[in-house]
C-alpha positions as CSV (number, residue, x, y, z in Angstrom):
1,M,-22.8,59.2,-37.0
2,T,-25.9,58.9,-34.9
3,A,-26.7,55.8,-32.9
4,A,-29.1,54.9,-30.1
5,I,-29.1,52.5,-27.2
6,L,-32.5,50.9,-26.9
7,I,-33.7,48.6,-24.2
8,V,-35.8,45.6,-25.0
9,P,-39.0,45.4,-23.0
10,A,-39.4,41.6,-23.0
11,L,-38.6,40.4,-26.5
12,A,-34.9,39.6,-27.1
13,T,-35.6,39.1,-30.8
14,A,-36.8,42.7,-31.6
15,E,-34.7,44.1,-34.4
16,Q,-36.4,47.5,-35.0
17,P,-36.0,50.6,-32.8
18,R,-39.8,50.9,-32.6
19,D,-40.0,47.5,-30.9
20,F,-38.2,48.9,-27.8
21,A,-39.8,50.6,-24.9
22,Y,-37.0,52.9,-24.1
23,G,-34.1,54.6,-26.0
24,I,-31.2,57.0,-25.5
25,P,-29.7,58.8,-28.5
26,L,-25.9,58.6,-28.8
27,Q,-23.8,61.1,-30.8
28,T,-20.5,60.1,-32.2
29,S,-18.1,62.0,-34.4
30,G,-15.6,61.0,-37.1
31,P,-15.4,58.1,-39.5
32,D,-14.1,55.6,-37.0
33,A,-15.3,52.0,-37.2
34,L,-15.0,51.5,-33.5
35,Y,-16.2,53.6,-30.6
36,Q,-16.0,53.3,-26.9
37,I,-18.6,54.9,-24.7
38,E,-19.6,54.8,-21.1
39,V,-23.1,53.5,-20.7
40,P,-25.2,56.3,-19.3
41,R,-26.8,55.7,-15.8
42,A,-30.3,56.0,-17.4
43,V,-29.6,52.7,-19.3
44,Y,-29.1,50.8,-16.0
45,E,-32.3,52.3,-14.7
46,G,-34.4,51.1,-17.6
47,V,-33.0,47.6,-18.2
48,V,-34.8,44.4,-17.3
49,R,-31.7,42.2,-17.2
50,A,-28.8,43.0,-14.9
51,D,-26.3,41.8,-17.4
52,L,-27.6,44.3,-20.0
53,G,-28.6,41.5,-22.3
54,D,-31.7,43.4,-23.2
55,V,-29.8,46.3,-24.7
56,R,-29.4,46.8,-28.4
57,V,-27.5,49.5,-30.4
58,F,-29.0,50.9,-33.7
59,N,-27.4,53.3,-36.2
60,G,-29.1,56.3,-37.7
61,A,-30.6,54.1,-40.4
62,G,-32.3,51.8,-37.8
63,E,-29.9,49.0,-38.4
64,V,-28.5,46.9,-35.5
65,V,-24.9,47.7,-34.8
66,P,-22.7,45.0,-33.3
67,H,-21.6,45.9,-29.8
68,A,-20.0,44.4,-26.8
69,L,-20.6,45.4,-23.2
70,R,-17.6,45.2,-20.9
71,P,-18.2,45.9,-17.2
72,R,-16.1,48.6,-15.6
73,V,-13.5,47.3,-13.2
74,I,-13.9,49.1,-9.9
75,T,-10.9,49.4,-7.7
76,T,-10.9,50.5,-4.1
77,K,-8.1,52.7,-2.9
78,E,-9.2,52.6,0.7
79,T,-7.9,49.6,2.6
80,P,-10.6,48.4,5.0
81,R,-9.6,48.0,8.6
82,P,-9.3,44.4,9.9
83,V,-12.2,43.3,12.1
84,A,-11.9,40.7,14.8
85,V,-14.6,38.0,14.8
86,T,-15.2,35.2,17.3
87,L,-14.0,31.8,16.0
88,F,-15.4,28.5,17.1
89,P,-13.2,25.5,16.4
90,I,-14.7,22.5,14.6
91,R,-13.2,19.3,15.9
92,T,-14.0,15.8,14.8
93,D,-12.3,12.5,14.4
94,A,-14.6,11.5,11.5
95,P,-12.6,10.1,8.6
96,A,-14.3,12.6,6.2
97,G,-13.0,15.6,8.1
98,V,-15.1,18.8,7.8
99,E,-17.1,17.2,5.0
100,G,-18.3,14.6,7.5
101,V,-19.7,17.3,9.9
102,V,-23.3,18.6,9.8
103,L,-23.8,22.0,11.3
104,R,-27.1,23.2,12.6
105,L,-27.8,26.6,14.1
106,E,-30.9,27.1,16.3
107,K,-32.1,30.4,17.8
108,R,-33.2,30.0,21.5
109,G,-34.3,33.4,22.8
110,D,-31.3,35.7,22.6
111,R,-28.9,32.8,22.2
112,T,-27.8,30.8,19.2
113,V,-27.1,27.2,19.7
114,I,-24.6,25.4,17.4
115,D,-25.1,21.7,17.0
116,L,-22.2,19.8,15.3
117,R,-22.9,16.2,14.4
118,T,-21.3,13.5,12.1
119,R,-23.3,12.4,9.1
120,E,-24.4,9.4,11.2
121,G,-26.0,11.7,13.8
122,K,-23.4,11.3,16.6
123,P,-21.9,14.4,18.3
124,A,-18.9,15.6,16.2
125,G,-16.5,15.9,19.1
126,G,-12.9,14.8,18.6
127,T,-9.3,16.0,18.8
128,T,-8.6,16.8,15.1
129,L,-9.2,20.5,14.3
130,V,-10.8,20.5,10.8
131,G,-12.0,24.2,10.6
132,Y,-13.5,27.2,12.3
133,L,-17.0,28.7,12.4
134,A,-16.7,32.5,12.4
135,D,-19.4,34.6,14.0
136,A,-19.7,37.5,11.7
137,R,-23.1,38.8,12.8
138,A,-21.6,42.1,14.1
139,L,-20.2,43.0,10.7
140,D,-22.2,45.6,8.7
141,T,-20.3,45.4,5.4
142,P,-19.7,42.4,3.1
143,I,-16.6,40.3,3.8
144,R,-14.0,40.8,1.1
145,A,-11.2,38.6,2.5
146,I,-10.5,36.3,5.4
147,G,-7.0,35.6,6.7
148,W,-4.6,35.5,9.5
149,S,-0.9,35.4,9.7
150,S,-0.8,32.6,12.3
151,P,-3.5,30.3,13.7
152,P,-5.6,31.8,16.5
153,K,-3.9,31.4,19.9
154,R,-7.2,31.4,21.9
155,V,-10.6,30.6,20.6
156,R,-13.8,29.8,22.5
157,S,-14.1,26.1,23.2
158,S,-17.8,26.2,24.0
159,L,-20.2,26.0,21.1
160,G,-23.3,27.3,22.9
């Protein structure tokens, strides 16, 4: 059986192979009704939509073949090392807790000033710990998880 993956230029309603700007031939063997293939890298380079919604599959007769795209699950075997970040406690006695706090960051020269206020505009000081602001500017990779086995023993108390 011969099939082709074709990529739709801008029209999602195109039903003929000639209506597509780009195509890759696929070769399958045997009389099976169901095939599983790995989508070639070239398909990803030619698509318009990241979800591959502009991809169609046609058989050798030019008929649309029903298909489903299932993203590959990528697992990481390497365990990233934990990274320490500076935590700033957020304290307020506002009844709404952390939802009642407005956070504003302002860059002043080489410093970043953190301004915490209640929704009413008053400084958000208080005794009740409602959360932490983590300074993750030094990280160079995306954060995959946040956690600690016990609450931090020492955090900066100054927010400036």
